[in-house]
N, C-alpha and C positions, 0 to 999 in steps of 0.2 A: 315493762317487764325487765327485770334484771337478768344478767347472764347467770347460768348455773355452772358452778365449778365442778368439773369432772376430774377425778383422780387418775387421769390417763389421757389417751388419745382415741378419738372416735372417727373412723374413716367410713364415709358413706358413698356408695356408687349409684349414680342415677340410672334411670331406665332407658329403654330403647328410644333413640331420637331425642334425647334430652341432654341437658348440661347441668352443671352445679347450680345454675340459677334457680332450679326447682326446689332447692333446699333452703330457700330464703328464710322460712319460718323456723327451721332448725338452727340456722346461723344466728338468728336473733336470740335463741335460747342458750346456745352453747358457745358462742363467740369463737375465739381462735382455737378452742379445744376440738372443734369440728373441722375435719379435713375432707375435701371433696376433690380428689385429683382428677385431672382431665384424662379422658380416654387416650390411650396410645394407639398409634396406627396398627392395624392388623396386618398379618402376612397372608399371602395367597393360600387359600384352602385351609386356613388355620382353624382348629377346633376351639371351643370355648375353654376347654381344659388347658390346652397349650398356650392360649392367649393369656389366661389368668396366671399361669406359672411365670411367663415372661414378664408380665406387668408387676407381679409380686416381687420378683428379683430386682426390678428397677426401683420399686418403692422402698426396699429394705437393704440398702448398702450397709455392710457391717461397720459399726462404730460411728455412724454419722450423727453428729450432735444435733439434737432436735428432731431426728428422723426416727423411723421404727427401730433402728439399731441402737438407740440410746438407753434402752433398758426399761423405759416406762411401759406400763401395761397398755396394750392395744386392743381395741374393739373394732370389729369389721362388720359392716352391714351394707344392704343394698335394697333398692326398690325394683320389683318386677324383674326384668332382665338383669339389672344390676345385682340382684340377689343371687341369681344363677352364677354370675361371675364371682361374687364374694365367697360363695361356698367352695368353689374350686380354688380360689386364691388363698384361702385360709391355711391350706396345707403347705404353702410355700413362703408365706410372709414371715419375716424375722423382726422381733420375736413372734412366735405363734400367738394369734389373738386369744384373749381369755374367753370370748364368746362370739358367735356369729348371729347377727340380728337381722331378720328378714321382714321386710315390709311389703305386703301384697306380692309375695314371691312364692316359689315352689321348689321342691326337691325332686319332683316326679314329672316325667315328660307328658303324662296324660292329663295334667292340669292345664296345659296350654289350650286356650279356647280358639274358636273359629276366628275371633278378632285378630289374634296373633298369626293365624294361618293367612288371613287376608294381607297382613303387613308383609309376610314373606312373599306372597305373590306380587305385590306392588314393588317390593324391593328387588325382585328378580327382573321385572319387565319395565319398570320406570327407569329411563336413562339417568345416569349419575347427575348430569347437568340439570335435570328437572326435579330431583329429590327435594331440594330446598325450596321449591315452589309448591310441590304437592304436599309435602309433609306438614307445613303450617296449616293447610286446609284440613288435613286429617286431624291435627291437634285441636283445631277450633271445634270441630264436631265432637271430639273427645271431651273437650272442656265443657261444652254445652251439656253433653250427656252426664257429666260428673257434677254439674252445678257449680263450677268455679266462679268466684267473684272476678271482677274486671282485672284486678291486679294480677291474680294468679293466671287468669286466661292469657293476658298479655305476656306474662313471664314464660308460660308454656309455649306460646307461639314464637316468641323471640328465640328461645332455645332451639326450636325446630329450624329456624332460619340459619342458625350459627353452627349446627353440627356438621361434621364431615360427611358428605353424602356417601362416599365409598364405605365408611365405617357403618353408616346406617343400613346400607344394603347388606353388608356382611352380617351385622347383628340380627337383622330380620330373618335371614336364612338360618343362622345358627340357633336362634331361639326355638324354632319349630323342629330342628333336627337334633336338639340336645337330648341325650339319652337319660338325663336325670343324674342325681348325685346320691351316692350311698356313703355316709361317713365311715372312714376306716377306724380301726381301733386307735384310741388316744386322741380322737378329733375333739375340738372344743365343743361345748354345749351350743345347741342351736335354739334360738328363741324366735317365735313368729308372732306377728300381729297381722290380722287379716279380716276382711269383711265377708260375711256369709253371702252377700249380694255381689261379690266381685264378678264382673262380667268379662274380664280379660284373663286373669289367672284363677281358675276354679278353686274354691275353698279347699284346703287340705282336709284329710280325714281328721275327725275330732278325737285326737289322741290325748287330750287333756293338757297338751303343751302349747296350745295356741291361744293368744289373747284375741277374743272376738270383738269387733267394733260394729255396733248397730247403726242403722241410718246412714250408711256410707257405701261407697263403691270401691274403685281401684286406687285412686290417688289419695290415700289416707294421709300421707305426709303433708298434703296441701289442704284438704278439706277437713281433716281431723287432727290438725297439728298439735293441739293441746294433749290429746290422748297419746299420739305417737311420741311426742317429746317426753312425756312422763314414762312411757314404756322404755324408751332408750335410756333415760336417766336412771331408772330403777334397776334395769338389767345390768348396767355398768356397775352400779354400786354393789349389787348382789354378788358380783365376781371380783370385788376389790376389798378383801378382808383387811388389807393394810390401810384402808382409808382413814381409820381412826388414828393411825400413827402419822400418816401424812398430814392430817388435820387434827392435831391433838385437842382433847377436850370436846365438849358438845356445844360450844357457843356457835360454831359454824354449822348452820342447819343443813349444809350440803353433805355432811359426813356420813349420815346413816339413811337408809331407805325409809325408815319409819318417820323421818322428818318430812312434813309437807312442804311443797315448794310452790312458788308462784309461777304459773305458766299462763300463756294466753288463754283467756276465758275461764280462769280458775274461779270457783265459787266465791261469793262474798264471804269474808271472814277467814279466808285462807291466810295463815301467818306469813308475814313478809320475810324475804330472805335478804 
């Protein structure tokens, strides 16, 4: 599979107890146009909103060449807990993202299932020194429930071994105490991709703005990478009207959303890019 040229920068935030390693299939599709920054350390009793604002300011120093301040269009997204952070962060990132892309995430507190409630209990009572021993076992059960292949299963468990245990405990607590997010006036468009069978973040109300994925559960970016990558690619292009200027002519099939692209598992006969 060849990399897909995006006319901008795509920033994705992983979920609770995960690292950028879980975006391996997105990295294969988008190459260095995809950015997966490491979580920063939280502060005592910090809310998701305050954390997201502080992280956004660190990610967008004015005028940094190659960074969010260099003027290129930015797109921000996240998986599950990472999507909660992304929604809060979008208000403070410079330049403001063209769109916010949510994968198996939510804007409402009542979508958080009992699975997340259990994570919060474990996060509260499991000592920090034991988190990196307990979390991989939880992720193994999670991977088996999701039907991950061996590569993705190992990637998920390895990420669980490498995460900051204090950060994991804080995130688990915040995820169930988060009040939800209501976009203010002038907020970027929010696009969602979700499974109706998601057992971690309950499916959002069917408002016509969600792309539904059949035959999947929570970890769409791993189990349904083809569909998720196409969703990300097309939403980015839909909010980049200058793409035809940046890539003049139509010889480059990346320039318009109508052009079909090769993604992992694309049907036979899909035009090559």
